[in-house]
N, C-alpha and C positions, 0 to 999 in steps of 0.2 A: 542484160538477159543472158548473154553467153556466160558471164561469171556466175550467175545464179545456177545455170545448168551444170557448170563444173562443180559448184558446191554440192549440188544434189548427188553428183557422181562420187564426190569425196565422202558424202554421208553413207552411200551404199558401200563403198570400200571399207570404211571404218566400222560399220556396224554389223556386216554379215560375214566378214572374213573369218574363217575358222583358224584356230591355231595350227601351225604346221606340225606335222608329226615329229619333225626333228627337234622340236623344243623340249620334248619329254614331258609335256603337260599330262597330268594324271586325270583321266575322265572320272567324274564323280556324279552320283545321283543328285537331283535337286535338293537343296537344303531346306529344312523346315523353316517356317516363317519365324524371323527373329523377334524377340520381345524387346520393345523399346521403352525407355523411361520418359517418352514425350507425354504431353498432356493426354492425348487420345490413344497412346500406344502404337501410333503409326510411325513409319520410317520418316526421319527428319527430311524436310524439303531442302533442295539445293536451289538457291535463288541467284541467278546470274545478274550481277550488278551492272546494268547497262549492257548486258550480253557478255561476250568473252572479252571484257574490257582490259584484261591483263595483257592481251596481245594486240587487239585491234582498237581503233578509236572508239571510246564508249558511246553507247546509245545509237550506233549506226546499224544499217541493214546487215552488213557483213558480220558485225559483232553478235547480233542476235541470231543470225542463221548458224554461225559456227557454234554457238551455245547449244543449239539443237543437235548439231552434228556430233559434238564431243561430250555432251552432258548425258547423264542417265535419263531414262524415261521419267517424265514428271518434273523436269527442270523448269523452274519458274523464271520468266523473263521480266526484269524490272526496268521500267521506263520512268525517268525523272521528268515530270511535266513542267514545261515553261510555255509562255504565251508570246506571240508576235503582236505587233501594234494593231493588226486588223483582226485579232481574236482567234487566230489559229494556234493549235497546240503543236509543240515539238518535243521530242525526247532529247534533252540536253543535260549533261551531268552537273553543270554548275550555273548559277544565276549569272555570274560574270563570265562573258564569253571570251575574255582576253586569253586565257590559257587553254581553252578547249576548242577554239576555232581560229580561223585566219582573219577574224573581224578587224583587228587593228591594221592589217595590211589592206584589206578590201575597202574599209571605210575609215580612214585615218581621222576624219573630222567628226566622227560620231561618238567620241569619248564623252561620257557623262559621269556625274556624281549623284548618287542617291543615298537617302537614309533608309537603311534596311534593318528592321528590328532594333531601331535606336542607334545604329552604328553607321558611320559614313563609309560608303563603298564606291570606289572609282573604277571605271572600266567601260566595257561595251555590254549592252543588255538587249535581250531579244525583243523587249517591248518597244525598242527604238527602231525596229526594222519591220517592213511588211513581210508577209510570208513568201512573196515572190523574190524579194531581195535575199532572204535567208536561203531559200532553196537554190536560187540561181547563182549567187555570188559567194556564198560561204562554203567552206569545207570543214569537217570536224577533224580535229587533230588529237593526238594522244596527249592526255592532260598531265601525265606524269613523265617528266622529261628524261628519266632514266630508262624509260621503255622505248621501243623502236618507233620511229616515225615513218617507216617504210610503207605503211598502209593508210597514210593520211590523204585520202582521196574522196571520201564519201560526203555528200551534203547532209545537212541536218535532217533527221527522220521525222516526218509528220506523225502525230499520234494516231490519226485515223488510219493511215497506211500501216502503222505498226500493228494495229488491231486486225486489219483486213488480211495482211500477209502472214500472220501468225495465228490463224484461226484454230489450229489444233493444239496450240501451246497454252500453258497456264500463264496468265498475265497479271502483272502488278503495276499499278500506277502510284507513284510517289509524288505527292504535291507538297512541296516544301514552303512556298512563300505566298500562301493565300492572302494574307493581310496586305503584303506589299502590292500584289497585283490588284487587289480591291482598291487600294489608294489611287491606282492609275486607271480605274474604271474597266478593269478586266477581271472576269470571274472564273476562277478555277472550278467552282461548283457547277456553273452553267456549262462549261466545256465538258466536264465529266458526264453530265446528263446527256450531252450529245454523243459521247463515246458509248454510253450504255445503250443508246439506240442502235449502235452498230453491233455491239456485243454485250449482251446482258450477263455474260458469265465472266466478267473481269473478277478474278479471284480475290485480289487484295487491293485496297486503297489505303495508303498511309500518309501521315502528316505529323509534324511536330506541333501543330496548332489545334488546341482543343475546340475552339470555335468552329473551325472548318469541319472537323470530324462530327461535331454535333449537327451541323447543317447538312452533312451527308447522310445522317441517319435516316430521315424520311425518304431520301432519294434511293437508297439501296434496300429499303424495307421490302421484304418478300423475295429478295434475290439472295443468292448464295455468297455474295460479295462480303468479305470480312474487312472491317475497318481496323487499322492498326495505328497505335500511338507511337511515334518515333521520338526517341530521345537523342539529343545531340551529344557530341563528345565532351563539350563543356558543361559540366553539371551545374555550374553557377549561372549559366545563361538564363534569361527570363523568358518564360513562356508568354507569347503575345496576348493571349486571351485573359489569363488570370494574373499576369505580371508576377507569378511566383517562380522561384528558381526550380529548375527541373529536378534538382536533388531532393527538394521537398516533395514534389509531385510523385517521385519514385516510391515514397512511403505510403501513398494513398491509392493502393491497388484496387480497393473496393470501389473507390470513386471512378477510377479509370474504366472499370468494368461496365459502368453505366453507359459509356459511349464507344467503347472499343472492345474487339474480341481478343486483341493481343497487343503486345508491346514489341518494339524493335529497338535494341540497345547496342551500343558499342561493346565489343567482346570483353573489354576491360571492366565493364560493369559486373561481369560474371566471374572472370579470373583476373583480379588486379595484378598489375606488374609494377615492381619497384623501379626507382630511378636507375638502379644498377642493372636493370633488365633481368630480374629473377621473378618467377611467379610467387605470388602470395596466396594465402588461403582463399578458396573460393567463397563468394558471398552466398547468401540464402535466397537471392533474387528469383532464381528459376523455381525453387521449391515453393516459395511464398506465392509467386504468380500462379503456379499450377494449382495450389490450394484454392485460389480464387476463381479457378476455371479460365485463366488467362494464358494464351499462348505466348511463347517467348522466342523471338528470332534475334540472332546475334549478327552484327555486321562488322565490316572492317577486315575481312579475311583476304589475303593476297599472298601469292607465292613469293613475291619479292619484298615482303616485309622484313624488317630486322627483328627476328623472333627473340623471345626470352631465351636465355642460355639453357634453361631446363630442357628445351626441345632438341638440342644438338643440331639445329638448323634442319630438322626433319619436319617439314611443314605438315605432313599427315598426322603427326603426333599432336599438333595443335587442334586440328579438326576433331580428332578422336577425343581430346580432352573435353570437348563440348557435347559430343554425341554418344560417347561410349565409355563413360565412367560409371562407377557402381552407385552413384548417388542421384544423378539426374541426366537428362538429355534435353537440349534445346529443341524446339520444334522446327527450326530451320536455320541455315547459315547463309548469309548474304556474302557472295564472294566475287572477285574479279576473275577467278580461274575455275570455271564450273567443272572442268575435267578432273582436276585434283579433288575437289569436294565430292564429286560423284564417286570417285574411287574410294575415298575415305568412308562414305556412307554405305556404298553397295558392296565393297570388296574387303575392306580392312576392319570395319567394326565387327566385333565378335570373333575375330580371327586370332586373338592372343594365344590361345592354347590349341589352335588348329595344327594339324600336321602339314608338312610341306607338300605343295602341289606342283612346284617347279623345281625339279631336282638338279639345279645348277650348282657348281662349286662356288662357295663364298670364301674368298681368300683375303685375309686382313692385310693392310698396308701399315706395317710397324704397329701391329695390334690395333686397338680402337683408337687410332691416332687423332680422331676428331674429338674425342672426349677427354683424353689424358695425354700428357707428353709421350711422344712416340717411343716404342720399344722399352717402356718401363714395366715393372711388375703390374701396376694398375691397368695399363693399356692392354696387356695380355689377358689379365683376368676379365676385363670388360669384353674383350673380343670373344672369349670362351662363353661368357654369360650371354652374349648377344647372338650366339649360334654360328660363329665362324667355323667352317669346315677345315680350313688350313690357316694356321697362324704362322707368322713369318719373322725371321730374324735377319736383318741386314748386318752381316758380320764386319766388325772393325777390329783392328789390332792395336794394342798399346805398345809403347816402346819396349816394355819388358815381357812381350809375347803373350799377353792375356787376350783371348778372343772374347768379344762381348757384342751385344746388340745395340745398335744406334742407327737412326735413319740415314745419317751422312757421316762420311769420314771427317768432314769439317765440323768442328764442335760448336761453331758460333751460332748457327740457327737453332740448335736443339739442346744446348746446355748454357750454363752461365759462364762459360770459359772466357768470354770477352773481357771480363773484369780482371780476375787474378792472373791470367796467362796472356795478357796482351802482348808481352814482349816475345812470345813464341810465334806470333803471326808470321806466316811465310807465304811465298808465291810458288806454287808447284804447277807449272803449265800443263803437265800431262794429266792432271786431275781436274783443275778448274781454272778459269781465267782470273778469278779474283783472289785476294789475300784470304787466308784462312788459318785457323788454329787446328791442327790435325791430330787425330787420336794417336797416330804413330810417333808423335813427338812428346807424348806425355806417358807417364807410368800409370798403372792401374790405381795406385794410391792417390795420384793427382786427379784422376778422373773421379774417384769417389769423393774428393773434396768439393766437387761441383754439385749443382742441382740440375735435374732435367728441366727443360724449358719447352712449353707448348709452342709448336710451330704451325703457322697457317700461311697459305698462299695469299690470304687477304688480311687486311688490317682495318683500322677505323671502326666503322659500325659493324663490320663483319668479323671482328676479333672473336676468337673462341673463348670459352668460359674462363674469365680471369681468375676465378677462385681456384682453378686447377692448374694455373700456369706453371708452377714449379713443384708439383707433387709427384710422388712415386720414387722408385729406386731403379738404379741401373742394374742390368741383368747380364751375367756372363753367358756365353753360348752354352756351356754345360748346364747352368741353372735353367736356361730356357728349355733345353731338351728334357730335363728331368720334370719340369713343370708340364710340358706337353704330354709326357708319359703318364704323369699322375692324374691329369685331367682327362686322359684318354681321348684327346682330340683326334679326329680322323687323319690329320696329317700336319706336316710342317713344311715350310718353304725356307730354304737357306739361301740367301742372296750373297754372292761373292763378287766383289769388284776390286779393281786396282791390284790384282794379284801380281802382274809383271813388275809394276813399279815397286811394290813392297819387297819382292824378292831381290830385285837387282839393286835397289837404292837403300833399303832399310834392313835387309837381312831378315825379313819376316816371312814365314811360310804360312800364308793364310789358308791355302788349300790343304796343307798338312794338318793345320789346326782344326779345320772343319772335318776332315777325314777321321782324325783321332777322336774328336768329340762325338761324332755319330757312332763310331765303333764302340766307344766306352758306354754309350747309351744303348748299345745293341740294336740300333735302328738299321744297321746294315745287314742284320741277320734275321729279319722278320718281314712280313708283308701286311701285318695288321694295320699299321699306321703308314700312310703314304709319306714319302720323302721326296720333295721337289728341290732340285738344285738349280738356282737361277743365276745367270750372269749375262752381261752384254758381250762377253769374250768367248769365242768358240774354244780357245785353248783351255779355259777353265772347265767348261762342260766336258771336254774330252778327257780330263783327268778322272772323271767319274763314270766313264763308259763301261767299265768292267763290272759295275754293280747293277745288274738288270732291274732290280726293284726300284731304283731311283729313277724318277722322271726328270729329265733335263729340260729346262725352260730357258729359251733364249730371250733376253730382254732387248727388244728393239727400241732403243732410246730415241733415235732420230724420227722425226715426224715425216712419214712417207705416205705415198698414195698409190703406188703401183709396184707389183712384183711379178717377175716372169716365172714361168714354170721351172726354168733352169735354176733360178735363185731359190725358189721354194724347195727344190730337190736338194740343193746344197745345204739349206737349213736342216733338212731331214737327216743329213749325215751327222749332224752334231746335236740335234735337239728333238724332243718329242712334242714340245709345245712352245708357243711364243707368247710373250707378254707384249701386247700392242697398246699404245696410247689410244684412248678413245677417239681423239681427234684425227688419228690416222685412218679411221674407218669411214670418214665422210669427207667430201669436199664441201667448201663453203660458198655461199652466194655473196660475192662482193664484200666479204668481211663484215657482214651485217649481223652475224650471230645466228644465221639460219643455215641449215644444210642444203645442199644442192643435189648431190649424188652419192652413191656408195663408191668407195674405192674397191679394188679387186682383192684386197688382202685376205679377208675371211674366206672367200671362195677359193683362192689359190692355195691357202694353207690347208684347208680341208681336202682339196684335191691331192695334196701331197701327204695326207694322213697326219697332219699336224694340228693339235688342239690350239685353240685361241682363247687366251685370257685377256679380257678388256679392262682397262682401268686408266688411271686411278679415279674411281668414282667418288666424288665429294657431294655433300649435301648442300653446300652453299649455292644459292641460285645463280650467282654470277658465273659459275663454272659450267652451266648446263645450257645447251642450245635452246633457243626460244621455241623451236618446233615442239619441244617436249614440255611446254608450259613451265619451264624453269623448275621442273619437278624431278628429283632424283629417281622416284619410282617409275615415272614415265620413261626416263632414260634407260634404267635397268631393264624394264619390260621390253623395250625395243632392241636393246643390245642382245638380249637372250633370244628374242623372237627371230632376229635376223642372223643368228648363228654363233654368238659368243658362247663358249663352253664353260666359262667361269667369269666371275666378277671380282676384280681386285678393288678393295674399297677401304677408306679410312673410317667408314661408318658401317661395320658389318651388321649392326642391328637393323638398319634400314633395308639392306639387301635381304636379310632373313625375314623381315616383316612382309616384304614383297612376295617371297616364295610361298608364304602361307596365305596369300590373299584368296578369298572365297569365290572370286569370279573365275579364276582359271579352271577350265574343265567343266564349268557349270554353264551349259548352253542356254539356260533360262535367265541368266543374270546379266547385268551390265557388262559390256565388252570393253575392256581396256583397249584404247585405240592402237592399232598397229600402224604407226606413222612412217611411211617410207621417206627416206631423205628426199627433199625437194617438194614433198606434198604441199606444204604450206605456201611456198613461193609460187609453185606452178598453178595452184588453184586460187590464190588470192590476188596475184599480180596479173597485169596484162601479159598474155603469152609472148608478145613481141619484146617486152622488156626483159623477160627471162631469156628468150632466144638470142637477144643481142649481146648478152653478157658472155664474154669469152674468158673462161677461167685460165689461170696460168698453167703452163705445162706441168703435168704431174711429177712429183719427186719420186724417183725410182729407188727402191731398196736394192743395194748392190752388195756383192759378197765382201767388198772391202769395208762395209759398214759393220760387219760382225766377225769375219774370219780373221783371226789374229795369229801371230807366230807362236810356236811352242813356248811355254813359260821358261824363262831363264832359270838357271840354278840359283838357289838361295845364297846370296853373297855372305861371306864371313866378315861381318862388321862387328867390331868390339862395341860393347855397351858401357856407357858411363854408369858408375855405381849409384848416382843420384842420392848420395848421402844415406845409403843403406835402405832405400825404399823397397819396393817389391821386385827389384830387378832379378831376383832368383826364381820368381814364379815362372811357370811355363804354361803353354796352352793346354797341357793335360790336367792342370790343377782343377779340382772340383770345388775347392773352398776358396772363395775370393778373399784377398787380403783385407784387413780391417781398414776402416776409414781413417784418414789423417787430415789435419787442418791444412789449408793452403800453404805452400812453401813461401818463405820470406822472399826469396829471390829465385825466379825460374831461369833455367839456362836455355840459351838459344840452340836450336838443332844444328847439326854439323853439315848436313848434305843438301840443304835447300837454301835458296836466296832468302835472307831474312831482313825484314825492315821493322824497326820499332816505330809505331805510329800511335796517334792519339785515338780516343774513343770515336770521335765524330768521323775521322777519316776512315777508320776501320769499318764502321757501320755502313757508310755510303759505298765504299768499295765492295763490300760483301753483297749488299743489296743489288748492285749493278750486275754482278756475275752469278748470283745465286740461281741455280736451276731448280726446277720443281722436283720435290723429293717424292720417292715412292711412298 
C-alpha cells in the first residue's frame, strides 16, 4: 500500500509540474486538432504491452500503474490472459513461466512437457499450479535478460484484480492459447464472461485463434468491446481453427471482418526489414485493411530493439513511420515503453515543420557523427541539414603543418590508417595509454590516401550504418570554416587539444594554426556567427582571451561529481562555459543503470555565471539511463529541464526534433515527464533498500584537472622531406594538396617510442586504451 501511495505521488509530480521558467520554453496557444490517417481519423492509441514492461516485470501491478503515470491520457493496458489449475485468470506475458517467473526455483519438480499448437514445449505452466500457489510462491521476473532485474518482486497479477484496480483505464485482454486450455478443460471464453461481469467496458479482446473470436462474438454482442485478430511473427505458422497459414489468412481481410473489428500484426508486416537491417518498401496492409473498415494495430515496439539502420537509432522515428507518414497511420502501437510512444503520438507527430519551442543550443559532436564518419564533409552537411546551431571541428595537425578536422589525434578508430601505416604505430603516454597512429606523424598527402571510418562506442548488433562506414572526405580547418560561413550556421566550435605536446615535441603550433584560420575566415572580426574555442587545457583557452567575441569552453574530461565555489570561480577566470559529460551530472544507484541524485555541477557553474553544455548525447539505448526509458528524447528533455544550456550530440537531428515537439508550452497536451534523478529508484524500491545504499565519496573537480602551465614555445624541429610530399604546405593554406596513393614504405617517427606490431596486437591494444570520443 505504501508503494502504491508513493506511485500516486509520482503521478502527481510528473503530470502537473509546470516547466521551469529557466528552460526558455515558449508558451503557445492550444493547437488545432490534428488530422490523422487512422481508420476513423482519431489519434492512434498507445497500448502498454503488459504495462511499462520495458522497465518493470511485465503484467505486474507496478508495470500497469507506471504506464498510467507516464503514458498519455487514453493509454491502453494490455493483459495476456493465462489460467491456473483451479480456473483463475492471471496476467502473464508467456505461456511458459520459465523465463518470466521464479517457477523453476520455487517448484523444481513441476517441469512439464506439453504439445502446444502442434509443437512440443517444455517448462513450467500456469495450469499446473493453483491460484494460491501462484500468488503466494511465485514472483514475476523481467522476461528479457538484457533489462534490469532490480524490480523483480511482484507476484502474478490476477485478472479480476487487474480490472478492479484499473477501473478508469482502457483495458485489453489478449487470449493467446484458447485451444490449449480447452484441451485441459479450462475455458478462456468462460473466464472472460466472468470478467465482463466485473467490467462490461473491456475495450479490446484479441486472439490469434479464429474459433475463439467467433465464440466471443455472442458474448460481447451489444457491448463496445472490439474483437481483434492477432497475427504471430511467424507468417507460416498454422492457425489452429482453420489449419491455414497466417500468411494466407492475411489476404482474406473481408473474411476477417466477419468476426473481428481489427487486426494486430508485427510491425514488420507493415514496414518489412531486410536481413541487413534496412527498411524495405511498406506493404499495402494498412490501406487494404482500412478499405475494409478494419482497424490495424502494430506490435513489437521497444526502445531497446536493434532498429533498422534507416532510423539512426532514433526510436521516435520508428513510431512516426507508423503514425505520421503521408500515406497511412496505424490505429495503435503496442509497446513496452508507453512513455516514448506517448511522446511520439502526442508531441512529435505533425511537428516536422514546426518552429522551435525549446531554444537550447544544439552543438554537433564531429558533425552528425552518428550518421557518417565523424568530421567529414558528409557529417557536417548532415549536421547542418539536421538543424545544428553549432558545428564543431576537433583540430588535428599533420606532420607538414596542415590543420584539419578529425575526432581524434589517433587515426586508428576513425580512419583506415591501421592498414597502410601500421609501422607508424607509437606509444605517446602524454596523449593516451595505448598504441596509436597519430596525425602528427603523417603528412597531409598520406592522410588523404586513407578513408574515413565510422566510429561507435558500440559494436555487434549496435553497429552504425555499415553502408556509410567509409564514406565522405576529410576536411581542412580552412575548408570547415568556409563551409560554415557559406551555410550561415549560427556558430562554430573549435576544439584544441595536445597543444603543449605538439609545440614542444613536434614543432607544431596548433594554436597559431587555429588563430590564423579564424582570422583568414574573418570570424575574429564579426559577431554574426558565434565562435566557441574549446579545450581541456586552461593555457589554450588563455591564448584566446583577447578576442571578446570568442566564447571559451572548458572541456572537463574527468568524470566528477562535486565542485566547490572556489573551483567554479577559478574556471570562470579561464572559460565562459564548460562541457560536462552527461554522467557527471548524476550519481548512480549501485551501478544498476539508474540515477540516484544530482551532482552539484550545474548549480555551481550557474552560480559562477558559467554556461553548461551537456553531452555527448547518443541515440543508442545502451548509453542512456533506464530512468529515461532508454530514450534520447527523454534524456535531452530532462537535461534541459534541469539546467543544461546546450546539448552536444552526435545526432543533432534528434535534439532538433525534440526542440520542435508540440507538447512544450502547450498546457492542454501530454506532459513529457520531468524525472528527477532517483525518482524511479525511490518510488519503486523499498525505501529502506535505497537508504541503506551508501554511494562512494564524490569525485571532486580540482584546479589541477584543468589549470595547465603556459604553453611552451614551438620547438624548432627539422622536417623530413618525405619524398617531396606536401611538406611545404603550411597551416595558412586554403587549398588542400591533391590525394596520392599510399606510400610503399612509411617511415617511423623520430621522437616517440615506436613498435612495429601486427594487426591483431594493434587492434586489442587500441581497444583497451581507447577513450570515448567527443
